[in-house]
C-alpha positions in Angstrom: 4.0 -13.5 10.6 1.5 -14.6 8.1 -0.6 -16.1 10.8 -0.3 -12.9 12.8 -1.7 -10.9 9.8 -4.4 -13.5 9.2 -5.8 -13.8 12.8 -4.8 -10.5 14.4 -4.6 -7.8 11.7 -7.5 -8.7 9.5 -9.4 -5.6 8.3 -10.6 -2.4 9.9 -13.2 -2.9 12.5 -12.3 -6.5 13.0 -8.7 -6.3 14.0 -7.3 -7.2 17.5 -4.0 -5.4 16.6 -6.1 -2.6 15.1 -7.8 -2.2 18.5 -4.4 -1.9 20.2 -3.2 0.8 17.7 -6.5 2.7 18.1 -6.0 2.8 21.8 -2.4 3.9 21.4 -3.3 6.8 19.2 -6.1 7.8 21.6 -3.7 7.8 24.5 -1.2 9.9 22.5 -4.0 12.4 21.7 -4.7 12.8 25.4 -1.0 13.1 26.2 -0.6 15.8 23.6 -3.6 17.7 25.0 -2.1 17.6 28.5 1.3 18.8 27.1 -0.3 21.7 25.2 -2.3 22.7 28.3 0.8 22.5 30.5 2.8 24.7 28.1 0.0 27.3 27.8 -0.8 30.0 30.4 -4.4 28.7 30.7 -5.9 27.0 33.7 -4.7 23.5 34.0 -7.2 20.8 33.0 -7.5 17.1 33.5 -8.3 15.2 30.4 -9.9 12.0 31.6 -11.5 11.1 28.3 -10.7 11.2 24.6 -13.6 13.5 23.7 -12.4 16.2 26.1 -8.9 16.1 24.7 -10.2 16.3 21.1 -12.5 19.2 22.0 -9.6 21.1 23.6 -7.2 20.5 20.7 -9.8 21.5 18.1 -10.4 24.8 19.8 -6.6 25.3 20.3 -5.5 24.5 16.8 -8.1 25.9 14.5 -7.7 25.9 10.7 -9.9 27.4 7.9 -10.2 24.2 5.9 -12.0 22.1 8.5 -15.4 22.1 6.8 -17.5 19.0 7.2 -20.0 20.4 4.7 -20.5 23.8 3.1 -24.3 24.0 3.7 -26.8 21.7 2.2 -26.0 22.8 -1.4 -22.3 22.3 -0.7 -22.9 18.8 0.6 -25.0 18.0 -2.5 -22.6 19.5 -5.0 -19.3 18.4 -3.4 -20.4 15.4 -1.3 -18.4 16.8 1.6 -19.5 15.3 5.0 -18.0 14.2 8.3 -17.2 10.7 7.0 -15.1 11.8 4.1 -13.8 15.4 4.6 -10.5 14.2 6.3 -9.7 12.3 3.1 -10.9 14.9 0.6 -9.4 17.9 2.4 -5.7 18.2 1.3 -4.7 20.0 4.5 -5.7 16.9 6.5 -3.1 14.7 4.8 -0.2 13.7 7.1 2.5 14.4 4.6 4.6 17.2 3.2 1.9 17.6 0.5 -0.7 18.1 3.3 1.6 20.6 5.1 2.0 22.6 1.9 -1.7 23.0 1.4 -2.3 23.6 5.1 0.1 26.5 5.1 -1.3 27.8 1.8 -4.9 27.6 3.1 -4.0 29.4 6.3 -2.2 32.2 4.5 -5.0 32.7 2.0 -8.1 31.7 4.0 -9.0 29.0 1.5 -9.9 25.3 1.6 -8.6 23.0 -1.0 -10.0 19.5 -1.5 -10.4 16.8 -4.2 -13.7 15.2 -4.9 -15.0 13.3 -7.9 -11.7 13.7 -9.8 -11.9 17.5 -9.4 -9.5 19.9 -7.6 -11.7 22.4 -5.7 -10.6 25.7 -4.1 -13.0 27.3 -1.7 -12.4 31.0 -1.3 -12.9 32.8 2.1 -13.4 29.5 3.8 -13.8 31.0 7.3 -15.1 34.5 7.8 -13.4 34.7 11.2 -10.1 33.3 10.3 -6.8 35.1 10.9 -3.4 33.5 11.0 -1.3 34.7 13.9 2.2 36.0 13.5 3.9 39.4 13.1 5.9 38.5 10.0 6.1 35.8 7.3 8.5 33.4 9.1 6.5 33.7 12.3 3.2 33.1 10.4 4.8 30.0 8.8 5.8 28.7 12.2 2.3 29.3 13.5 0.8 27.6 10.5 3.0 24.5 11.0 2.0 24.3 14.7 -1.7 24.6 13.7 -1.4 21.9 11.1 0.4 19.5 13.4 -1.9 20.2 16.4 -5.0 19.8 14.2 -3.8 16.5 12.8 -3.3 15.2 16.4 -6.9 16.3 17.3 -8.2 14.4 14.2 -6.2 11.2 14.2 -8.6 9.4 16.7 -11.8 10.7 15.2 -14.0 13.6 16.1 -15.3 14.7 19.5 -18.8 13.4 18.8 -17.6 10.0 17.7 -15.5 9.7 20.9 -18.4 10.6 23.1 -20.5 7.8 21.5 -17.6 5.4 21.9 -17.3 4.9 18.1 -14.0 4.5 16.3 -14.5 7.7 14.3 -12.9 8.8 11.0 -9.2 9.3 11.6 -6.5 10.7 9.2 -6.1 9.2 5.7 -3.4 6.6 5.3 -0.4 8.1 3.4 -0.1 5.1 1.1 -3.6 5.8 -0.3 -3.6 9.6 -0.6 -1.3 9.5 -3.6 -4.3 9.5 -5.9 -5.3 13.0 -4.7 -1.8 14.2 -5.3 -1.9 12.9 -8.9 -5.2 14.6 -9.5 -3.9 17.9 -8.2 -0.7 17.7 -10.3 -2.7 16.8 -13.5 -5.1 19.6 -12.9 -2.3 22.2 -12.5 -0.6 20.8 -15.6 -3.8 21.0 -17.6 -3.8 17.2 -18.1 -7.1 15.3 -18.5 -8.3 13.3 -15.5 -9.0 9.8 -16.7 -11.8 7.4 -15.6 -9.1 5.3 -14.0 -8.0 8.2 -11.8 -11.6 8.7 -10.7 -12.1 5.0 -10.1 -8.9 4.8 -7.9 -10.0 7.9 -6.0 -13.4 6.4 -5.4 -11.9 3.1 -4.3 -9.5 4.9 -1.9 -12.4 6.9 -0.4 -14.5 3.7 0.0 -11.6 2.0 1.8 -11.1 5.1 4.0 -14.8 5.1 5.0 -14.4 1.4 6.0 -11.8 2.4 8.5 -8.5 2.1 6.5 -6.8 5.1 8.0 -3.5 6.1 9.5 -4.2 4.0 12.6 -5.0 0.8 10.7 -2.0 1.3 8.4 0.1 1.5 11.6 -1.4 -1.9 12.6 -0.4 -3.4 9.3 3.2 -2.3 9.8 3.6 -4.4 13.0 3.8 -7.8 11.4 6.1 -6.4 8.6 8.4 -5.0 11.3 8.4 -8.2 13.3 9.2 -10.2 10.1 12.2 -7.9 9.4 13.4 -8.1 13.0 13.1 -11.9 13.3 15.1 -12.5 10.1 17.8 -10.2 11.1 17.9 -11.6 14.6 18.2 -15.2 13.4 21.0 -14.2 11.0 22.9 -12.5 13.8 22.5 -15.3 16.3 23.6 -17.9 13.8 26.7 -15.9 12.9 27.3 -15.3 16.6 27.5 -19.1 17.3 29.8 -19.5 14.4 32.0 -16.7 15.6 32.5 -18.3 19.1 33.0 -21.8 17.6 35.6 -20.8 15.0 37.4 -17.9 16.7 40.1 -18.7 19.3 39.4 -17.0 22.7 42.6 -14.8 22.5 41.6 -13.4 19.1 38.1 -12.4 20.0 37.0 -8.8 20.1 33.8 -6.8 20.0 34.7 -5.1 16.7 35.5 -8.5 15.0 32.3 -10.1 16.5 30.1 -7.2 15.2 31.8 -7.4 11.8 31.0 -11.1 11.6 27.4 -10.9 13.0 26.2 -7.5 11.8 22.8 -8.1 10.2 23.0 -5.2 7.8 24.6 -4.3 4.5 25.5 -7.7 3.1 24.1 -9.8 0.3 23.1 -12.8 2.5 20.8 -10.8 4.8 19.3 -9.0 1.9 18.5 -12.2 0.1 17.0 -13.7 3.3 14.8 -10.6 3.7 13.6 -10.8 0.1 12.6 -14.4 0.6 10.9 -13.6 3.9 8.9 -10.6 2.7 8.1 -12.3 -0.6 6.6 -15.3 1.2 4.7 -12.9 3.5 3.2 -11.0 0.5 2.4 -14.1 -1.4 0.4 -15.7 1.4 -1.2 -12.4 2.4 -2.2 -11.6 -1.2 -3.6 -15.1 -1.6 -5.7 -14.7 1.6 -7.0 -11.3 0.4 -8.0 -12.8 -3.0 -9.9 -15.7 -1.5 -11.8 -13.4 0.9 -12.5 -11.0 -2.0 -14.2 -13.8 -3.9 -16.0 -15.1 -0.8 -17.5 -11.7 0.2 -18.3 -11.0 -3.5 -20.4 -14.1 -3.8 -18.2 -15.5 -6.6 -17.4 -12.1 -8.0 -14.1 -10.3 -7.1 -14.8 -7.7 -4.4 -12.1 -5.1 -5.0 -12.8 -3.1 -1.9 -12.6 -6.2 0.3 -9.3 -7.2 -1.4 -7.6 -3.9 -0.6 -9.0 -3.8 2.9 -7.3 -7.2 3.5 -4.1 -6.6 1.5 -1.1 -5.5 3.6 0.0 -2.5 1.7 3.0 -1.9 4.0 4.2 -5.5 3.4 3.9 -5.0 -0.4 5.9 -1.8 -0.2 8.7 -3.5 1.9 8.9 -6.4 -0.6 9.2 -4.0 -3.5 12.1 -2.3 -1.8 13.8 -5.7 -1.4 13.2 -6.5 -5.1 14.7 -3.2 -6.1 17.8 -4.0 -4.0 18.1 -7.5 -5.6 17.6 -6.1 -9.1 20.3 -3.4 -8.5 22.7 -6.0 -7.1 22.1 -8.2 -10.2 22.9 -5.4 -12.6 26.1 -4.6 -10.6 27.1 -8.2 -10.6 26.5 -8.6 -14.4 28.4 -5.4 -15.2 31.3 -6.4 -12.9 31.4 -9.9 -14.6 31.5 -8.4 -18.1 34.3 -6.0 -17.0 36.3 -8.8 -15.5 36.0 -10.9 -18.6 36.9 -7.9 -20.8 40.0 -7.1 -18.8 41.0 -10.8 -18.6 40.8 -11.0 -22.4 42.7 -7.7 -22.7 45.5 -8.9 -20.4 45.9 -12.1 -22.5 46.0 -10.2 -25.8 48.4 -7.6 -24.5 50.7 -10.3 -23.1 50.7 -12.1 -26.5 51.3 -8.8 -28.2 54.4 -8.1 -26.0 55.7 -11.5 -26.6 55.3 -11.0 -30.4 57.2 -7.7 -30.2 60.0 -9.4 -28.4 60.3 -12.0 -31.2 60.3 -9.2 -33.8 62.9 -7.2 -31.9 65.2 -10.3 -31.8 64.6 -11.1 -35.5 65.3 -7.5 -36.7 67.9 -6.7 -34.0 65.9 -3.5 -33.4 67.0 -1.7 -30.2 64.3 0.9 -30.6 61.6 -1.9 -30.6 63.1 -3.3 -27.4 62.8 0.1 -25.8 59.2 0.3 -26.9 58.5 -3.1 -25.4 60.0 -1.8 -22.1 57.9 1.3 -22.2 54.8 -0.8 -23.0 55.3 -2.9 -19.9 56.0 0.0 -17.5 53.1 2.2 -18.7 50.1 1.9 -16.4 47.6 3.0 -19.0 49.5 1.9 -22.1 48.3 5.1 -23.8 51.7 6.2 -24.9 52.6 2.7 -25.8 49.6 2.4 -28.1 50.6 5.6 -29.8 54.1 4.2 -30.4 52.6 0.9 -31.7 50.7 2.9 -34.3 53.9 4.6 -35.4 55.7 1.2 -35.5 52.9 -0.2 -37.7 53.2 2.7 -40.1 56.9 2.0 -40.4 56.2 -1.7 -41.2 53.8 -0.5 -44.0 50.6 -1.7 -42.4 47.5 -0.3 -44.2 46.2 2.8 -42.5 42.7 1.5 -42.1 43.9 -1.5 -40.2 46.0 0.5 -37.7 44.5 1.0 -34.2 46.0 4.3 -33.1 44.6 4.9 -29.6 43.7 2.9 -26.5 40.0 3.5 -27.3 40.5 1.8 -30.6 42.1 -1.2 -28.9 39.2 -1.3 -26.3 36.6 -1.2 -29.0 38.4 -4.0 -30.9 38.4 -6.2 -27.8 34.8 -5.5 -27.1 33.8 -6.5 -30.6 32.9 -3.0 -31.9 
């Protein structure tokens, strides 16, 4: 898997797997254009090229926030141009966050975007804009369709880039648009935007301009998925051989076989995945660091590092680490509880034996009844109350008497 990332994923613009995913997204754009045309009452069209499909979808799913520049002054002030407006425009984000701002912009004829660490709202973004729909639910449905259809039209670049045979600027990668969300939240909460926030936004935008978009992120997930699949497959096959070797033929069943071989929800497969993804991330990060220094001429090139780093692989490894950490806490807690109850059982058994000795010494039938109650009580709560009364009768100092089960538990735990 590491070799697959090294030789076939690489970075945007120089990625054999990236070329495959680019082609796949382009074909899906054409398919969606054909489907939309088929469902409409318009004259049927043949989309033989990507640019014709994009042109059709852009006209079919118009939105008010699709500015590539707001005049020359707008471009100068906001630096909004065809190479960056998909990243800066919040409605172009392929996430629930992007859907929210798309619906908001369509209802209010606005355009929200983030640039230079600022959250900008452009009023009356499109003088000809009008959201279709007879009522609010209908308008929301139309807004969702417009948002989704417009995303499909943009995920393989623009019409002009497709005509030139260029890759074009696709949709921003979801794993990098979080910085825009953070800036919006801070702005709405009246929190200061730090230089670090602006630096991360600038880095994310630089990476996007280099081609790290939704298509390339999809390319990065392929070796991560294969790594996951191979580990689970090897585990299942190994357990399958063991099942047929150790299980007599007359006792075999599909349910038992699946229970023995299921490559999910067990500590062994989780540990194997943690090791596999950890090794993947370690080697991939090392390669990215080396290439960052090489391209930087001895200095660390941050942009090159993140272009090479497999973000999807890092995310999957963090999920495995979270599972391992959670399992460790559960194990430690269970071990402490087991030791506590083991100690409690020994103390209680010694305590019962001591009561028996006292009952025989004092010939105390009431104490014998108490011992019987103590043994039969599941929670020992009433027994502890009786033991407190017994201690008072034997003139034990009040401050040394444990009167409840909670007092006993705290004593055993050293509190």
